[in-house]
C-alpha positions as CSV (number, residue, x, y, z in Angstrom):
1,M,41.4,27.1,-20.5
2,I,39.6,27.4,-17.2
3,H,36.4,26.3,-19.0
4,R,37.8,22.8,-19.3
5,I,37.8,22.2,-15.6
6,T,34.5,24.1,-15.2
7,F,32.8,21.8,-17.6
8,S,34.3,18.7,-15.9
9,L,32.9,19.9,-12.5
10,L,29.5,20.9,-13.8
11,S,29.1,17.5,-15.6
12,T,29.6,15.9,-12.2
13,V,26.9,18.2,-10.7
14,L,24.5,17.4,-13.5
15,L,25.0,13.7,-13.0
16,L,24.1,14.2,-9.3
17,S,21.0,16.2,-10.1
18,C,19.7,13.8,-12.7
19,S,20.3,10.6,-10.9
20,T,18.0,9.0,-8.4
21,N,18.8,9.5,-4.8
22,P,21.2,6.8,-3.5
23,Q,19.8,4.4,-1.0
24,P,21.0,5.2,2.5
25,V,23.3,2.9,4.3
26,S,21.5,1.0,6.9
27,T,22.5,2.2,10.4
28,P,21.6,0.9,13.8
29,A,18.3,2.0,15.2
30,N,18.8,4.5,18.0
31,S,22.6,3.8,17.6
32,P,24.7,5.6,20.2
33,D,27.7,7.7,19.1
34,T,30.0,5.3,20.9
35,T,29.6,1.6,21.4
36,T,31.4,0.2,24.4
37,V,31.8,-3.5,24.7
38,A,33.1,-5.5,27.7
39,E,36.6,-4.3,28.4
40,T,39.5,-6.6,27.9
41,P,42.0,-6.9,30.7
42,D,45.1,-4.7,30.3
43,Q,47.9,-7.0,29.2
44,P,51.3,-5.3,29.1
45,L,53.7,-6.6,26.5
46,P,56.3,-8.8,28.2
47,D,59.8,-7.3,28.1
48,T,61.2,-10.5,26.6
49,I,58.8,-10.2,23.6
50,S,59.5,-6.5,23.2
51,N,63.3,-7.1,23.2
52,Q,63.2,-10.1,20.9
53,V,61.0,-8.3,18.3
54,K,63.3,-5.2,18.3
55,V,66.4,-7.3,17.9
56,T,64.8,-9.2,15.0
57,L,64.0,-5.9,13.2
58,A,67.3,-4.3,14.1
59,D,69.1,-7.2,12.4
60,R,66.9,-6.9,9.4
61,L,67.4,-3.2,9.0
62,N,71.0,-3.2,10.1
63,V,70.4,-0.5,12.7
64,T,70.8,-0.3,16.5
65,V,68.0,-1.5,18.8
66,D,68.0,2.0,20.4
67,Q,66.7,3.3,17.1
68,L,63.5,1.2,17.4
69,A,60.4,1.8,19.6
70,I,57.4,-0.3,20.4
71,G,54.1,1.1,19.3
72,R,50.7,-0.6,19.7
73,H,50.5,-4.2,20.7
74,S,47.7,-6.7,21.5
75,R,47.3,-10.3,22.7
76,E,46.0,-12.4,19.9
77,T,45.0,-16.0,19.1
78,W,46.4,-17.0,15.8
79,S,44.7,-19.4,13.4
80,D,47.6,-21.9,13.1
81,G,51.2,-22.6,14.1
82,C,52.5,-20.2,11.4
83,L,50.7,-17.4,13.2
84,G,48.4,-16.9,10.2
85,L,51.3,-15.9,8.0
86,G,52.2,-19.2,6.3
87,G,53.2,-19.3,2.7
88,P,51.4,-21.4,0.0
89,A,54.0,-24.2,0.2
90,E,54.4,-24.1,4.0
91,S,53.0,-26.8,6.2
92,C,51.5,-25.2,9.3
93,L,50.3,-26.9,12.5
94,A,46.5,-26.8,12.4
95,A,46.1,-25.5,16.0
96,L,45.2,-22.2,17.5
97,T,48.3,-20.5,18.8
98,E,48.3,-17.8,21.5
99,G,50.7,-14.9,21.0
100,W,51.1,-11.2,20.3
101,Q,50.9,-8.6,17.6
102,V,53.5,-5.9,18.0
103,E,54.1,-2.7,16.1
104,V,57.7,-1.6,15.9
105,I,58.6,1.9,14.8
106,D,61.9,3.0,13.2
107,T,62.2,6.4,14.9
108,Q,64.6,7.7,12.2
109,S,62.3,7.0,9.2
110,D,59.0,6.8,11.1
111,K,58.3,3.6,9.2
112,R,56.2,1.1,11.0
113,Y,56.5,-2.7,11.0
114,F,54.0,-5.3,12.4
115,Y,55.2,-8.5,13.9
116,R,53.4,-11.6,15.1
117,T,54.8,-13.9,17.8
118,D,53.8,-16.8,19.9
119,L,53.6,-16.4,23.7
120,S,57.2,-17.4,24.3
121,G,58.8,-15.4,21.4
122,D,60.2,-18.5,19.9
123,Q,58.3,-17.7,16.7
124,I,58.6,-14.2,15.4
125,R,57.2,-13.3,11.9
126,L,57.1,-10.0,10.0
127,S,53.6,-9.4,8.7
128,T,53.4,-8.8,4.9
129,L,49.6,-8.4,4.9
130,E,47.9,-5.5,3.3
131,N,46.4,-4.4,6.6
132,N,47.2,-5.5,10.1
133,L,44.0,-5.0,12.0
134,P,44.3,-7.3,15.0
135,P,41.9,-10.3,14.7
136,S,40.6,-9.5,18.2
137,I,39.5,-6.0,17.1
138,R,38.1,-7.4,13.8
139,D,35.9,-9.8,15.7
140,R,34.7,-7.1,18.1
141,I,33.8,-4.8,15.1
142,F,31.8,-7.7,13.5
143,E,30.1,-8.4,16.8
144,T,29.2,-4.7,17.2
145,A,27.9,-4.4,13.7
146,R,25.5,-7.4,14.1
147,S,24.4,-6.5,17.6
148,S,23.6,-2.9,17.0
149,G,21.1,-3.4,14.2
150,L,23.0,-3.6,11.0
151,K,21.5,-6.2,8.6
152,P,24.3,-7.5,6.4
153,S,23.1,-9.6,3.5
154,E,26.1,-11.9,3.6
155,S,28.9,-12.7,6.0
156,L,31.1,-9.7,6.8
157,G,34.6,-9.1,5.6
158,I,37.3,-6.5,6.1
159,I,37.9,-4.3,3.0
160,D,40.7,-2.1,4.5
161,A,42.1,-1.0,7.8
162,D,44.8,1.3,9.0
163,P,46.2,2.3,12.4
164,Q,45.3,5.7,13.8
165,T,46.0,8.0,16.6
166,W,42.7,9.6,17.7
167,N,41.8,12.6,19.9
168,G,38.9,12.2,22.4
169,C,36.3,12.3,19.6
170,Y,37.9,9.4,17.7
171,G,38.0,11.6,14.5
172,L,34.2,12.0,14.5
173,A,33.6,15.4,16.0
174,D,30.4,17.2,15.2
175,P,30.5,20.9,14.1
176,N,31.7,23.0,17.0
177,Q,32.3,20.0,19.3
178,L,35.2,20.3,21.6
179,C,37.4,17.2,21.7
180,T,39.9,16.2,24.4
181,E,43.4,16.6,23.1
182,I,44.8,13.2,24.0
183,A,46.5,10.6,21.9
184,I,44.4,7.4,21.7
185,L,46.0,4.6,19.7
186,G,43.5,2.8,17.6
187,W,42.3,1.6,14.3
188,R,40.0,2.5,11.4
189,A,38.4,-0.3,9.4
190,V,36.0,-0.7,6.4
191,I,33.8,-3.7,6.7
192,S,31.3,-5.0,4.0
193,D,28.7,-7.6,3.3
194,G,29.4,-7.2,-0.4
195,V,26.6,-4.6,-0.8
196,Q,27.1,-2.0,1.8
197,Y,30.3,-0.6,3.4
198,W,30.6,0.6,7.0
199,I,33.6,2.4,8.5
200,Y,34.4,2.0,12.1
201,H,36.8,3.8,14.4
202,T,38.1,2.0,17.5
203,D,40.6,2.2,20.3
204,N,43.6,-0.2,20.4
205,S,41.7,-2.8,22.4
206,G,38.4,-2.7,20.7
207,D,36.7,-1.6,23.9
208,T,35.4,1.5,22.2
209,I,34.0,1.2,18.7
210,R,32.4,4.1,16.8
211,L,30.5,3.9,13.5
212,N,31.5,6.6,11.0
213,E,28.0,7.0,9.6
214,T,28.8,10.0,7.4
215,A,31.5,8.2,5.3
216,S,29.9,4.8,5.2
217,S,28.6,3.9,1.7
218,R,26.1,1.9,-0.2
219,G,27.8,1.5,-3.6
220,A,31.2,3.2,-3.8
221,V,34.0,1.3,-2.1
222,P,35.8,3.2,0.5
223,R,39.5,2.6,1.1
224,F,42.2,4.5,3.0
225,I,44.7,6.9,1.4
226,P,48.3,6.1,2.3
227,M,49.2,9.4,3.9
228,V,52.9,9.3,3.2
229,N,52.9,12.9,1.9
230,P,49.7,14.5,3.3
231,R,48.3,17.3,1.2
232,M,48.7,20.6,2.8
233,L,46.9,23.8,1.9
234,G,48.6,27.2,1.7
235,D,48.0,29.7,4.4
236,E,45.4,31.6,2.3
237,T,43.8,28.6,0.6
238,V,40.3,27.8,1.7
239,F,39.6,24.8,-0.5
240,Q,41.4,22.9,-3.3
241,N,40.1,20.7,-6.0
242,T,42.5,18.5,-8.1
243,I,41.6,16.3,-11.0
244,S,44.2,13.8,-12.0
245,H,43.9,12.2,-15.4
246,E,45.3,8.9,-16.6
247,S,47.4,10.7,-19.2
248,G,49.4,12.4,-16.4
249,E,47.7,15.7,-16.8
250,Q,46.5,17.4,-13.6
251,E,44.1,20.3,-13.2
252,T,43.9,22.2,-9.9
253,L,41.5,24.9,-8.6
254,M,42.5,26.7,-5.5
255,L,40.0,28.9,-3.7
256,E,41.7,31.7,-1.8
257,N,40.5,33.6,1.2
258,D,40.9,36.9,-0.8
259,E,38.2,35.7,-3.3
260,R,40.6,34.5,-6.0
261,L,40.1,31.3,-7.8
262,I,43.4,30.1,-9.2
263,Y,43.4,27.5,-12.0
264,I,46.6,25.5,-12.8
265,Q,47.0,22.9,-15.6
266,E,50.1,20.9,-15.6
267,R,51.7,17.7,-16.9
268,D,54.7,15.9,-15.4
269,G,55.3,18.9,-13.1
270,E,55.4,21.4,-16.0
271,V,52.8,24.2,-15.8
272,M,50.9,24.4,-19.1
273,N,48.4,27.0,-18.2
274,Q,47.5,29.2,-15.2
275,E,44.6,31.7,-14.8
276,T,43.0,33.6,-11.9
277,K,39.3,34.5,-11.6
278,T,37.3,36.1,-8.8
279,V,34.4,34.8,-6.8
280,R,32.2,36.5,-4.2
281,Q,32.9,36.2,-0.4
282,S,29.3,34.9,0.0
283,Q,30.1,31.9,-2.2
284,I,33.2,31.1,-0.1
285,Q,31.1,31.3,3.1
286,A,28.4,29.1,1.6
287,L,31.0,26.4,0.7
288,L,32.5,26.6,4.2
289,R,29.0,26.2,5.8
290,Q,28.4,23.1,3.6
291,L,31.7,21.6,4.6
292,E,30.8,22.0,8.2
293,A,27.2,20.7,7.7
294,S,28.5,17.7,5.9
295,N,31.1,16.8,8.6
296,F,33.8,16.9,5.9
297,S,36.4,15.9,8.5
298,H,34.7,12.5,8.7
299,F,35.9,11.8,5.1
300,D,39.5,12.6,5.8
301,G,41.9,10.1,4.3
302,I,39.3,8.1,2.4
303,R,39.3,7.2,-1.3
304,Y,36.1,6.0,-3.0
305,Q,36.1,3.7,-6.0
306,P,33.3,2.0,-8.0
307,P,32.6,-1.7,-7.0
308,V,33.5,-2.7,-10.5
309,S,35.6,-0.4,-12.6
310,D,33.9,0.0,-15.9
311,D,36.2,3.0,-16.7
312,D,39.7,2.5,-15.6
313,E,40.7,5.8,-17.2
314,A,38.2,7.8,-15.1
315,P,39.9,10.8,-13.5
316,T,40.5,10.9,-9.8
317,V,39.0,13.9,-8.0
318,T,40.6,15.2,-4.8
319,F,39.0,17.7,-2.4
320,T,41.2,19.2,0.3
321,A,40.0,21.5,3.0
322,R,41.2,22.5,6.5
323,Y,39.1,19.6,7.7
324,G,41.0,16.9,5.6
325,T,41.3,15.3,2.2
326,V,39.0,12.9,0.3
327,E,39.4,11.3,-3.1
328,Y,37.0,9.6,-5.4
329,S,36.9,8.2,-8.9
330,K,34.7,10.3,-11.2
331,S,33.0,7.1,-12.3
332,S,31.8,6.5,-8.8
333,V,30.2,9.9,-8.2
334,E,26.5,8.7,-8.2
335,A,27.3,6.1,-5.5
336,L,29.1,8.4,-3.1
337,P,27.7,9.1,0.4
338,T,25.0,11.8,0.5
339,E,27.0,14.3,2.5
340,L,29.9,14.2,0.1
341,Q,27.6,14.7,-2.8
342,A,26.3,17.8,-1.1
343,V,29.9,19.2,-1.0
344,I,30.3,18.3,-4.7
345,E,27.1,20.2,-5.6
346,E,28.1,23.3,-3.5
347,W,31.5,23.4,-5.0
348,G,29.9,23.1,-8.5
349,N,27.8,26.2,-7.6
350,V,31.0,28.2,-6.8
351,V,32.6,27.3,-10.1
352,E,29.3,27.8,-12.1
353,Q,28.6,31.2,-10.7
354,M,32.2,32.3,-11.3
355,D,31.9,31.2,-14.9
356,Q,28.7,33.0,-15.4
357,A,30.2,36.2,-14.0
358,E,32.8,36.4,-16.8
């Protein structure tokens, strides 16, 4: 039964070798690793706003205020009197409104809520938006993209964004680079002109903005994986490949440090088949070198999808290493970033050589 997943992986590699090389994403000429824009003045959140927002959420959740904590916050200018959160039947004052965006954390569940307020705290609204990238940071990312040499074909838009806590390298360390172990609150955002997709990492004020060139794409659409239950590798597992089918069937290959390659086929949690093969240590080391050369950690938490889904039933492929987890739709493989394609090819070599050794 292990031949089924081998064929699936090799067909992906064949697609890569037969297709024309993808056009590279345009990147800024002589772009520095870090873009620093003019710093915004440090504006502490007023205690009155902090207290009012926590009381509002405590009432909503029926918990004590002591259970809630303030996370990231930023001073914002909202587009209207409804703080940019008005409903379709709601009449909003057509005037810019100064206020705050505040993240509140339920320390018991670790669930996070984003609120918008006016300056006085008279208006407090819970955000129900898909992402809560502050408009001030959004505008700074757009400004950075345009000023650093990117040539968008249309006006830029936000595709996805999520809050992050970075180390000193903002999640973009090069191989063997040492990063300061500090907690930097910030954001990660995908922007697009409808043709290309750029991923930026920022601090919480937008003073520091870094382009994730490795994971940016011309073709496949990157979005962020909700990391509610992050995938963890076993102590001896070097690399794991999971293929999830629309039918509910899931196939998993686990490459172990002791040269075992374990295949598990399951459906709805029931194991249907399990086999173990052997690979050479040299193959394991070649894969590890490719993961490092491709800066695999830069792909952590990203899912790639085709711009237009011609095959809604295409399997979802997941790669998990010590460096992180990335997912992609099998129908988007030809449009993936070059460095991720290199990992796919090297993994295909491991599986192919193992199969030939039988």
